[in-house]
TORKOL-4160 file (C-alpha; in steps of 0.2 Angstrom, whole numbers, padded with zeros to 4 digits, m for minus):
189
<pt num="1" X="0000" Y="0000" Z="0000"/>
<pt num="2" X="0006" Y="0017" Z="m0004"/>
<pt num="3" X="0006" Y="0030" Z="0011"/>
<pt num="4" X="m0008" Y="0041" Z="0003"/>
<pt num="5" X="m0019" Y="0025" Z="0002"/>
<pt num="6" X="m0016" Y="0022" Z="0020"/>
<pt num="7" X="m0020" Y="0040" Z="0025"/>
<pt num="8" X="m0036" Y="0041" Z="0014"/>
<pt num="9" X="m0041" Y="0024" Z="0019"/>
<pt num="10" X="m0042" Y="0018" Z="0001"/>
<pt num="11" X="m0037" Y="0000" Z="m0005"/>
<pt num="12" X="m0028" Y="m0003" Z="m0021"/>
<pt num="13" X="m0038" Y="m0015" Z="m0032"/>
<pt num="14" X="m0029" Y="m0031" Z="m0035"/>
<pt num="15" X="m0026" Y="m0034" Z="m0054"/>
<pt num="16" X="m0037" Y="m0047" Z="m0062"/>
<pt num="17" X="m0028" Y="m0061" Z="m0071"/>
<pt num="18" X="m0040" Y="m0071" Z="m0081"/>
<pt num="19" X="m0026" Y="m0082" Z="m0088"/>
<pt num="20" X="m0025" Y="m0090" Z="m0071"/>
<pt num="21" X="m0040" Y="m0100" Z="m0076"/>
<pt num="22" X="m0028" Y="m0110" Z="m0088"/>
<pt num="23" X="m0019" Y="m0116" Z="m0072"/>
<pt num="24" X="m0034" Y="m0126" Z="m0066"/>
<pt num="25" X="m0031" Y="m0141" Z="m0077"/>
<pt num="26" X="m0014" Y="m0144" Z="m0069"/>
<pt num="27" X="m0021" Y="m0140" Z="m0052"/>
<pt num="28" X="m0035" Y="m0153" Z="m0056"/>
<pt num="29" X="m0021" Y="m0167" Z="m0058"/>
<pt num="30" X="m0014" Y="m0162" Z="m0041"/>
<pt num="31" X="m0032" Y="m0163" Z="m0033"/>
<pt num="32" X="m0035" Y="m0180" Z="m0041"/>
<pt num="33" X="m0019" Y="m0188" Z="m0037"/>
<pt num="34" X="m0017" Y="m0181" Z="m0020"/>
<pt num="35" X="m0034" Y="m0180" Z="m0013"/>
<pt num="36" X="m0046" Y="m0190" Z="m0025"/>
<pt num="37" X="m0056" Y="m0176" Z="m0032"/>
<pt num="38" X="m0060" Y="m0176" Z="m0050"/>
<pt num="39" X="m0068" Y="m0163" Z="m0061"/>
<pt num="40" X="m0087" Y="m0165" Z="m0065"/>
<pt num="41" X="m0086" Y="m0156" Z="m0082"/>
<pt num="42" X="m0097" Y="m0141" Z="m0075"/>
<pt num="43" X="m0091" Y="m0124" Z="m0075"/>
<pt num="44" X="m0100" Y="m0107" Z="m0073"/>
<pt num="45" X="m0097" Y="m0088" Z="m0073"/>
<pt num="46" X="m0107" Y="m0078" Z="m0061"/>
<pt num="47" X="m0111" Y="m0060" Z="m0064"/>
<pt num="48" X="m0123" Y="m0046" Z="m0060"/>
<pt num="49" X="m0134" Y="m0043" Z="m0075"/>
<pt num="50" X="m0135" Y="m0026" Z="m0082"/>
<pt num="51" X="m0151" Y="m0018" Z="m0088"/>
<pt num="52" X="m0153" Y="m0014" Z="m0106"/>
<pt num="53" X="m0152" Y="m0020" Z="m0124"/>
<pt num="54" X="m0132" Y="m0020" Z="m0124"/>
<pt num="55" X="m0131" Y="m0032" Z="m0110"/>
<pt num="56" X="m0145" Y="m0043" Z="m0118"/>
<pt num="57" X="m0135" Y="m0044" Z="m0135"/>
<pt num="58" X="m0119" Y="m0048" Z="m0126"/>
<pt num="59" X="m0127" Y="m0062" Z="m0116"/>
<pt num="60" X="m0135" Y="m0069" Z="m0132"/>
<pt num="61" X="m0119" Y="m0067" Z="m0141"/>
<pt num="62" X="m0110" Y="m0077" Z="m0127"/>
<pt num="63" X="m0123" Y="m0091" Z="m0128"/>
<pt num="64" X="m0123" Y="m0092" Z="m0147"/>
<pt num="65" X="m0104" Y="m0092" Z="m0147"/>
<pt num="66" X="m0103" Y="m0107" Z="m0136"/>
<pt num="67" X="m0119" Y="m0116" Z="m0143"/>
<pt num="68" X="m0115" Y="m0114" Z="m0162"/>
<pt num="69" X="m0099" Y="m0124" Z="m0161"/>
<pt num="70" X="m0103" Y="m0142" Z="m0161"/>
<pt num="71" X="m0087" Y="m0146" Z="m0152"/>
<pt num="72" X="m0091" Y="m0134" Z="m0137"/>
<pt num="73" X="m0102" Y="m0140" Z="m0122"/>
<pt num="74" X="m0120" Y="m0135" Z="m0119"/>
<pt num="75" X="m0123" Y="m0118" Z="m0111"/>
<pt num="76" X="m0138" Y="m0113" Z="m0100"/>
<pt num="77" X="m0142" Y="m0097" Z="m0092"/>
<pt num="78" X="m0150" Y="m0096" Z="m0074"/>
<pt num="79" X="m0153" Y="m0084" Z="m0060"/>
<pt num="80" X="m0151" Y="m0085" Z="m0042"/>
<pt num="81" X="m0161" Y="m0078" Z="m0027"/>
<pt num="82" X="m0148" Y="m0064" Z="m0025"/>
<pt num="83" X="m0150" Y="m0057" Z="m0042"/>
<pt num="84" X="m0135" Y="m0064" Z="m0050"/>
<pt num="85" X="m0135" Y="m0073" Z="m0067"/>
<pt num="86" X="m0125" Y="m0089" Z="m0069"/>
<pt num="87" X="m0119" Y="m0094" Z="m0086"/>
<pt num="88" X="m0117" Y="m0113" Z="m0084"/>
<pt num="89" X="m0106" Y="m0123" Z="m0096"/>
<pt num="90" X="m0109" Y="m0142" Z="m0096"/>
<pt num="91" X="m0095" Y="m0152" Z="m0104"/>
<pt num="92" X="m0084" Y="m0167" Z="m0104"/>
<pt num="93" X="m0076" Y="m0170" Z="m0087"/>
<pt num="94" X="m0060" Y="m0176" Z="m0096"/>
<pt num="95" X="m0058" Y="m0160" Z="m0106"/>
<pt num="96" X="m0055" Y="m0148" Z="m0092"/>
<pt num="97" X="m0044" Y="m0137" Z="m0103"/>
<pt num="98" X="m0058" Y="m0134" Z="m0115"/>
<pt num="99" X="m0070" Y="m0130" Z="m0101"/>
<pt num="100" X="m0057" Y="m0117" Z="m0094"/>
<pt num="101" X="m0055" Y="m0110" Z="m0111"/>
<pt num="102" X="m0074" Y="m0107" Z="m0113"/>
<pt num="103" X="m0075" Y="m0099" Z="m0095"/>
<pt num="104" X="m0061" Y="m0088" Z="m0100"/>
<pt num="105" X="m0070" Y="m0083" Z="m0117"/>
<pt num="106" X="m0086" Y="m0079" Z="m0107"/>
<pt num="107" X="m0076" Y="m0067" Z="m0095"/>
<pt num="108" X="m0066" Y="m0059" Z="m0109"/>
<pt num="109" X="m0082" Y="m0056" Z="m0119"/>
<pt num="110" X="m0091" Y="m0048" Z="m0104"/>
<pt num="111" X="m0075" Y="m0037" Z="m0101"/>
<pt num="112" X="m0074" Y="m0032" Z="m0119"/>
<pt num="113" X="m0092" Y="m0026" Z="m0119"/>
<pt num="114" X="m0090" Y="m0015" Z="m0104"/>
<pt num="115" X="m0098" Y="m0027" Z="m0091"/>
<pt num="116" X="m0082" Y="m0031" Z="m0081"/>
<pt num="117" X="m0089" Y="m0022" Z="m0065"/>
<pt num="118" X="m0103" Y="m0035" Z="m0064"/>
<pt num="119" X="m0092" Y="m0050" Z="m0065"/>
<pt num="120" X="m0091" Y="m0059" Z="m0048"/>
<pt num="121" X="m0083" Y="m0076" Z="m0050"/>
<pt num="122" X="m0080" Y="m0091" Z="m0061"/>
<pt num="123" X="m0082" Y="m0109" Z="m0054"/>
<pt num="124" X="m0076" Y="m0126" Z="m0059"/>
<pt num="125" X="m0085" Y="m0141" Z="m0050"/>
<pt num="126" X="m0076" Y="m0156" Z="m0043"/>
<pt num="127" X="m0082" Y="m0172" Z="m0034"/>
<pt num="128" X="m0075" Y="m0185" Z="m0023"/>
<pt num="129" X="m0077" Y="m0194" Z="m0007"/>
<pt num="130" X="m0096" Y="m0192" Z="m0008"/>
<pt num="131" X="m0096" Y="m0173" Z="m0010"/>
<pt num="132" X="m0095" Y="m0159" Z="m0023"/>
<pt num="133" X="m0086" Y="m0143" Z="m0021"/>
<pt num="134" X="m0082" Y="m0128" Z="m0032"/>
<pt num="135" X="m0065" Y="m0121" Z="m0036"/>
<pt num="136" X="m0070" Y="m0103" Z="m0037"/>
<pt num="137" X="m0060" Y="m0089" Z="m0046"/>
<pt num="138" X="m0064" Y="m0072" Z="m0038"/>
<pt num="139" X="m0064" Y="m0060" Z="m0053"/>
<pt num="140" X="m0060" Y="m0044" Z="m0043"/>
<pt num="141" X="m0046" Y="m0052" Z="m0033"/>
<pt num="142" X="m0038" Y="m0063" Z="m0046"/>
<pt num="143" X="m0037" Y="m0077" Z="m0033"/>
<pt num="144" X="m0045" Y="m0094" Z="m0030"/>
<pt num="145" X="m0053" Y="m0103" Z="m0015"/>
<pt num="146" X="m0064" Y="m0119" Z="m0013"/>
<pt num="147" X="m0082" Y="m0119" Z="m0008"/>
<pt num="148" X="m0088" Y="m0135" Z="m0001"/>
<pt num="149" X="m0106" Y="m0135" Z="0004"/>
<pt num="150" X="m0113" Y="m0149" Z="0015"/>
<pt num="151" X="m0131" Y="m0144" Z="0016"/>
<pt num="152" X="m0142" Y="m0129" Z="0017"/>
<pt num="153" X="m0131" Y="m0115" Z="0023"/>
<pt num="154" X="m0118" Y="m0127" Z="0029"/>
<pt num="155" X="m0100" Y="m0129" Z="0023"/>
<pt num="156" X="m0085" Y="m0140" Z="0025"/>
<pt num="157" X="m0072" Y="m0128" Z="0031"/>
<pt num="158" X="m0059" Y="m0142" Z="0033"/>
<pt num="159" X="m0061" Y="m0147" Z="0015"/>
<pt num="160" X="m0060" Y="m0129" Z="0009"/>
<pt num="161" X="m0044" Y="m0126" Z="0019"/>
<pt num="162" X="m0036" Y="m0143" Z="0014"/>
<pt num="163" X="m0039" Y="m0139" Z="m0005"/>
<pt num="164" X="m0032" Y="m0121" Z="m0002"/>
<pt num="165" X="m0016" Y="m0129" Z="0006"/>
<pt num="166" X="m0014" Y="m0142" Z="m0007"/>
<pt num="167" X="m0016" Y="m0130" Z="m0022"/>
<pt num="168" X="m0006" Y="m0115" Z="m0015"/>
<pt num="169" X="0010" Y="m0119" Z="m0025"/>
<pt num="170" X="m0001" Y="m0120" Z="m0041"/>
<pt num="171" X="m0014" Y="m0107" Z="m0040"/>
<pt num="172" X="m0015" Y="m0090" Z="m0033"/>
<pt num="173" X="m0026" Y="m0095" Z="m0018"/>
<pt num="174" X="m0036" Y="m0082" Z="m0008"/>
<pt num="175" X="m0028" Y="m0081" Z="0010"/>
<pt num="176" X="m0041" Y="m0070" Z="0017"/>
<pt num="177" X="m0055" Y="m0082" Z="0022"/>
<pt num="178" X="m0068" Y="m0067" Z="0024"/>
<pt num="179" X="m0068" Y="m0066" Z="0005"/>
<pt num="180" X="m0073" Y="m0084" Z="0003"/>
<pt num="181" X="m0090" Y="m0081" Z="m0003"/>
<pt num="182" X="m0104" Y="m0094" Z="0001"/>
<pt num="183" X="m0111" Y="m0098" Z="m0016"/>
<pt num="184" X="m0127" Y="m0107" Z="m0009"/>
<pt num="185" X="m0137" Y="m0116" Z="m0023"/>
<pt num="186" X="m0124" Y="m0112" Z="m0036"/>
<pt num="187" X="m0127" Y="m0122" Z="m0052"/>
<pt num="188" X="m0115" Y="m0137" Z="m0052"/>
<pt num="189" X="m0114" Y="m0140" Z="m0034"/>
């Protein structure tokens, strides 16, 4: 922090690095070999929808971009109880690189169309040991964390911390646990 930021109470925004999504496939190998968690083939981008025709065109363009290519997975758009929109990509669990490329493309397209301020996170789902968790990329922080729900408004903090510690050498993991958003009822979990 700069001294002026300290005096005025401002915090410098962490730089976003969407290319970190391309590190997820190698991190998935670590999760699978070290902890027995495998990708489900489901990924999503969560964002706050903007009002207006420009946003509707962008959302339709993203969906069309992913749906028109026969080699890309199915895409669905859903909303949640908090007013966020989830663009959910359902693909082949063995093609995590392709899924991460699709998630990167969605984020980039939203950025290019001027909707970066509405981006919240991207998530890739994993399963193992009878549970599913999401590896979440916080758009505004440029970091990852694990979210492991166990029931309605309950989560497995030990699994989340274990995933953080296991992937710390491979991904920029979020250390501030107060930023670990609870993504209740997120698609794919």
